[in-house]
C-alpha positions, 0 to 999 in steps of 0.5 A: 387507582387509574388504569396505567394507559398514559404515555410514559416519559423520563423526567429529570429534576435538579436541586442544589444543596450546599454547593452540590447539585443533585439530579433525580431521574424519574419514570413517569406517566401522564394520564387524564382524570376528571378533566385534569392531567395528572402524573404518576411516578412509576419508578426512580431511575437515578441509580442507573448509568446515564447512558442507560437512562438516555436509551430509556428516554429516547425509546419512550420518545419513539426511537427504535433500537436494534442489536448492533449486528443487525444495524449494519448491512455488509456490502463488501469486505475487501482484504486490507491487512497485507496491503497495509503491511506492504504500504508501510514497508514502502513508506519506510523505504522512502519509495515514493520520494525515490520515484518523484519528489512530488505526488502525481498520478503516474507515481501513485500508479507505479506505487500501486503496481509495486504493491500489487506485484509483491502481493499477487503478481498478475498481468496489467489487465488482471491487476486492475481487476484483482486490486478491487478485491482488496483495499489497494485501489482505494488506498493508493487512489487508483480505483479508476485506473485501467490497463492503458493507464498502467502501461502509460505509467511504466513509460513514465517510470522508464523515462525516470530510470536514470534519476531513480538509479542515481538516488539509489546509488547515493543511498547505497553505494560509497567510495571504495565500497563493495559492488556486486554485479551479475548478468542473467537472462529471461526467455522471450515469447513474441517476435517484436522485441529488438533485444530478443536474440538466441544466446546462452540460456541460463534458465534451460529454455534452449532454442528460444529467444531471450533478453539479458539483463545485468543487475548492480547491487550493494554489499547486502544485495540491495538493487541499485541499477539494472541494464538490459542487453541483447540476448546474445551478448556475452557476460564479459561484454557487459562489465566495462559499461557497468564500470563506466556507469559507476564512475560517470553516472554515480561518481564512484572512482574507487570500488571493489567489483565482484563478479564471476569468472565468466564475466571478468575476462583477462581483457576486462582486467587489463582495461580496469588497470 
C-alpha cells in the first residue's frame, strides 16, 4: 500500500443513462509508483451538498477559508436607522419638491440641515461635524460641506421663501377654510440685528432684545407661512399684513381666521368688515 503523501483533489465524473445525467464527486490523490502516476480514491463526496463540495475543491487548490467574523475589519459603524426614518418621512411629505423642482446642491444641503435639525440640533459648525457620526452626510451627498456652505444654502432658501410658502398654501389652505395665526417672540443675543428691539417678552427674558415672528397654519396646525417683525411690534399690528398675504399672495378671499384677543383689535375687525 503506497504511503498517502500525494496531492488530493476532487474529481467530478458525468454519465448519462436513459436521458438522465448522473454526476459523481470523488476525493482522490495522485501519487507516483514505479515511475507511473496513479490515482487513489479516498472517498465519495457525492452525498454532500454542492456548496460544500465546492469549498472542499477550492480548499484543496490552496484557497484559505476563515470564519465570517474574521473576514472583515470594521473601520467605522455610523448610525443609520434614525436617519433613514427621517429621510423617509421627508420623502413622503414631498419636501424636496417644495424647496425646488429640480435637484441642486443647495436643495440637498437644506434637506440635510432639516434632517439634522430634527435628529440633533446644533450650530452650523457642529452640524457639519455631527453628521459624520451617522450616514446622513453620505445619504444626502453633503459629506464635503462646511459651515460656509450651510449659510450659503440658507441664503438660497430665503430667496425662495415666497415660492415655498405659495406651494404650502396651495397644498394646505382652501377657500372658506380655517386659518390659524399667532405671534411669538424669541430673545436675541447680539447687537447687529436690525429687527431686534425691546418689547413684550413672551419667554420671560425681560430686558433683552427680541425678534417677533408670526406663524400661519392650517386647521391641523401645519405651518404654511412665517413672517418676522421687529421685537417691539404689537400683536394687533401684524394681523392685517397676514390677511393681505392670504388674499394677494395665496388667492384666498374667504376664510375663517382664528387669533387671540390681543391680536384681533376693534380696529382690525372694522378693517376686515
